[in-house]
C-alpha atoms as one frame of an Amber mdcrd trajectory, in Angstrom:
protein
 -46.255-196.762-126.991 -49.357-197.045-128.522 -51.985-194.408-127.352 -55.785
-195.651-128.270 -58.602-193.594-128.714 -61.551-195.832-127.083 -65.152-195.183
-126.383 -67.626-196.854-123.924 -71.132-196.559-122.503 -71.946-195.489-118.947
 -75.265-195.858-118.025 -76.403-195.547-121.858 -74.583-192.400-122.347 -71.278
-192.499-124.392 -67.934-191.828-123.172 -64.515-191.360-124.921 -60.924-192.338
-123.094 -57.550-192.562-123.922 -55.641-196.099-122.722 -52.011-197.350-123.159
 -49.907-199.870-120.909 -50.404-203.481-120.136 -53.227-204.794-117.763 -50.876
-206.139-115.167 -52.875-205.115-112.191 -51.742-201.747-111.924 -54.296-199.526
-113.398 -53.916-195.456-113.103 -57.121-193.670-113.832 -56.223-189.921-114.774
 -58.891-187.166-114.421 -58.279-183.859-116.033 -58.953-180.374-115.223 -61.226
-177.561-116.334 -59.479-176.682-119.255 -59.089-178.864-122.598 -59.374-182.679
-122.047 -57.464-185.935-121.245 -55.580-185.225-124.510 -54.463-181.861-123.509
 -53.704-182.729-119.797 -51.870-186.081-119.965 -50.496-186.654-123.584 -47.003
-185.321-122.154 -46.855-187.581-119.650 -48.741-190.904-121.118 -46.091-192.799
-122.391 -43.817-193.276-119.675 -46.652-193.862-117.112 -47.938-196.515-119.620
 -44.358-198.393-119.524 -45.472-199.358-115.429 -49.287-198.908-115.499 -52.647
-199.382-117.353 -53.319-196.025-118.006 -56.886-194.565-118.411 -57.860-191.101
-118.733 -61.488-190.308-119.482 -62.795-186.971-121.137 -64.991-185.959-118.135
 -69.105-185.329-118.945 -69.652-182.739-121.926 -65.711-182.672-122.730 -64.878
-183.697-126.396 -67.277-186.829-127.221 -67.890-187.890-123.926 -72.221-187.160
-123.309 -73.099-184.444-120.822 -74.795-185.798-117.286 -78.530-185.399-117.099
 -77.700-183.935-113.494 -74.256-182.376-113.559 -73.641-182.398-109.491 -70.737
-183.229-108.133 -72.298-186.495-106.395 -73.157-187.635-109.738 -69.712-187.194
-111.219 -67.957-189.346-108.625 -70.793-192.477-109.199 -70.095-191.291-113.201
 -66.069-192.347-112.200 -67.370-195.472-109.994 -69.559-196.892-113.136 -66.609
-195.716-115.402 -64.432-198.222-113.656 -67.222-201.149-113.407 -67.717-200.929
-117.462 -64.269-200.829-117.878 -64.489-204.261-115.165 -61.652-202.944-113.222
 -61.770-203.905-109.734 -60.028-200.873-108.364 -57.565-198.102-109.601 -55.310
-195.354-108.227 -57.176-192.019-109.304 -54.920-188.748-109.663 -57.211-185.805
-110.451 -55.549-182.637-111.933 -56.930-179.010-110.967 -60.831-179.148-110.836
 -60.389-183.070-111.296 -58.772-183.407-108.152 -61.475-182.983-106.125 -63.885
-185.821-107.740 -60.911-188.015-107.441 -60.874-187.077-103.494 -64.750-187.464
-103.218 -64.428-190.828-104.963 -61.489-192.149-102.504 -63.713-190.958 -99.405
 -66.762-192.735-100.746 -65.852-196.169-102.746 -61.970-196.694-101.034 -62.584
-200.516-102.013 -62.187-198.878-106.090 -59.478-196.460-104.868 -55.936-197.887
-103.366 -54.396-194.611-102.942 -54.658-191.155-104.892 -52.584-188.318-106.275
 -54.360-184.440-105.973 -52.776-182.522-108.452 -52.947-178.930-107.918 -56.464
-178.908-106.485 -58.782-181.091-104.310 -60.138-178.411-102.143 -63.732-178.294
-101.225 -65.135-174.819-103.105 -65.884-172.001-100.644 -68.784-170.540-102.779
 -70.223-167.207-101.387 -73.670-167.894-100.276 -75.159-165.873-102.939 -73.585
-167.417-105.622 -75.713-170.895-105.254 -79.020-169.203-105.305 -77.899-167.251
-108.257 -77.029-170.633-109.882 -80.497-171.478-109.720 -82.310-168.900-111.485
 -82.810-169.872-115.316 -81.395-167.236-117.703 -79.338-165.628-115.237 -77.678
-168.943-113.947 -76.844-169.894-118.103 -75.120-166.580-118.570 -73.297-166.085
-115.381 -71.431-169.854-116.152 -70.993-169.094-119.536 -69.296-165.588-118.409
 -66.952-167.809-116.269 -66.219-170.506-118.776 -65.157-167.689-120.701 -62.864
-165.722-118.185 -61.188-168.892-117.514 -60.076-169.343-120.757 -58.744-165.951
-121.749 -54.737-165.874-122.822 -54.558-163.940-119.407 -56.054-166.580-117.625
 -54.417-169.612-119.356 -50.908-167.793-118.812 -51.361-167.328-115.023 -51.555
-171.631-115.319 -47.881-171.508-116.218 -44.260-170.735-114.679 -42.666-170.973
-118.114 -45.001-168.915-120.303 -43.650-170.314-123.706 -45.481-173.839-122.820
 -48.749-171.761-123.608 -48.961-172.634-127.329 -51.858-171.710-129.732 -53.022
-175.433-129.661 -53.234-175.320-126.142 -55.205-171.946-125.888 -57.263-173.005
-128.841 -58.113-176.246-127.214 -58.773-174.871-123.645 -61.212-172.163-125.298
 -63.025-175.291-127.381 -63.974-176.456-123.473 -65.131-173.411-122.016 -69.152
-174.320-122.676 -68.381-178.153-120.486 -66.387-176.265-117.694 -69.571-173.761
-117.564 -71.828-176.453-116.808 -69.331-178.654-114.404 -69.114-175.607-112.174
 -72.581-174.711-112.369 -73.634-178.288-111.124 -70.777-178.045-108.446 -72.841
-175.008-106.952 -76.190-176.283-107.625 -76.129-179.250-105.453 -74.393-179.983
-102.020 -71.184-181.312-102.040 -71.114-184.524-100.506 -70.926-185.131 -96.907
 -68.261-187.454 -96.506 -64.759-186.187 -97.807 -62.181-187.941 -96.466 -60.391
-190.246 -97.262 -58.768-192.966 -95.818 -56.017-194.115 -98.102 -52.714-192.994
 -99.203 -52.886-189.661-100.703 -50.143-187.599-102.560 -50.583-183.994-103.298
 -48.220-183.023-105.929 -48.017-179.660-106.310 -46.796-176.651-108.461 -44.861
-174.468-106.123 -45.194-171.361-108.361 -48.988-172.094-108.926 -50.415-168.187
-109.432 -54.333-170.245-109.075 -53.931-172.863-106.305 -50.989-171.010-104.240
 -49.128-173.969-101.991 -50.907-172.657 -99.183 -53.715-174.567-100.426 -51.603
-177.725-100.435 -50.714-177.217 -97.338 -54.288-176.868 -96.015 -55.035-180.160
 -97.733 -51.952-181.672 -96.377 -53.803-180.808 -92.689 -57.421-182.080 -93.627
 -56.547-185.627 -95.308 -54.924-187.886 -92.983 -51.666-189.358 -93.532 -51.140
-187.116 -96.737 -47.876-186.471 -98.147 -47.282-183.324 -99.852 -44.489-182.919
-102.692 -43.948-179.435-104.014 -42.420-179.313-107.490 -40.184-175.723-108.229
 -40.121-173.939-110.752 -43.788-174.800-111.936 -47.282-173.669-112.077 -50.831
-175.000-112.022 -49.926-177.721-114.552 -46.891-179.827-113.463 -47.439-182.494
-115.746 -46.709-180.453-118.692 -44.334-178.063-117.184 -42.183-180.916-115.295
 -42.957-184.152-116.947 -40.063-185.713-115.721 -40.555-184.543-111.828 -44.528
-185.300-112.101 -43.475-188.909-113.410 -40.666-189.739-111.000 -42.719-188.745
-108.339 -45.838-190.958-109.544 -43.675-193.934-109.291 -41.400-192.888-106.125
 -45.149-192.700-104.484 -46.854-195.814-105.709 -43.428-198.132-105.795 -43.763
-197.839-102.124 -47.179-198.725-101.882 -46.040-201.712-103.453 -43.913-202.909
-100.671 -45.299-204.597 -97.513 -47.935-202.321 -95.497 -46.473-200.028 -92.380
 -49.273-198.527 -91.987 -52.651-199.218 -90.982 -55.016-197.498 -93.565 -57.261
-199.217 -95.984 -55.344-199.661 -99.148 -51.836-199.546 -98.038 -50.419-202.464
 -99.861 -53.135-203.234-101.996 -51.141-202.262-105.296 -49.736-205.390-106.979
 -45.991-205.572-107.944 -44.365-205.531-111.653
């Protein structure tokens, strides 16, 4: 499967992304998490997913060839994702977000359901509950830069990265190096998330799959169960012997779960939810 490295422009700023698969009316937008980039998160599942879908995975603002946003708020990131779809002339795409990338996937579906017939939240998607003092500190010049710089570094230590895996043997030197290179971008993302309010519309009204590594030490299965109660009609699928990155640790199970979820939505709708039945058959 030929995976292409491409660039486009969103609101005058460059965006780098990966793409593969036929343009058959079944598009899948993959949003990576806080560490690394689109390649690190999705390279293992990209070829198999691209056998069925047109798969598109952008590098988020500030990551590996994509320009940072002037205002890195969650509202701005959601609008950036919408504008990215518009730039590719995609009327809609199923959106899958991993870890920190699951929250903008959720908010995109809540704000613009016409773009998102379904979403898949992978070990993430909860609205952050920051201590009241933290957003105030995040606004102080100098202090905020240092605080979030240190936060970014702490996220990519070997110990922190190892905690993401159930199978520790999957944490290669290449994985560590790529993750560590992304620390500044993650720091900017977290700073913007805390400085600016999260959009008030947070409840997606489209079919939602919560695909979760059951042995995640960072976002435990209890977080998934809480999300399952928050999102109407959501379905939780826990993956055994898997940590924070099921798309890397259990690639076959991950692809099967995505295909099973979306194949069901390609059949005649049985629930009165926006987006159900909107996926075109193969």
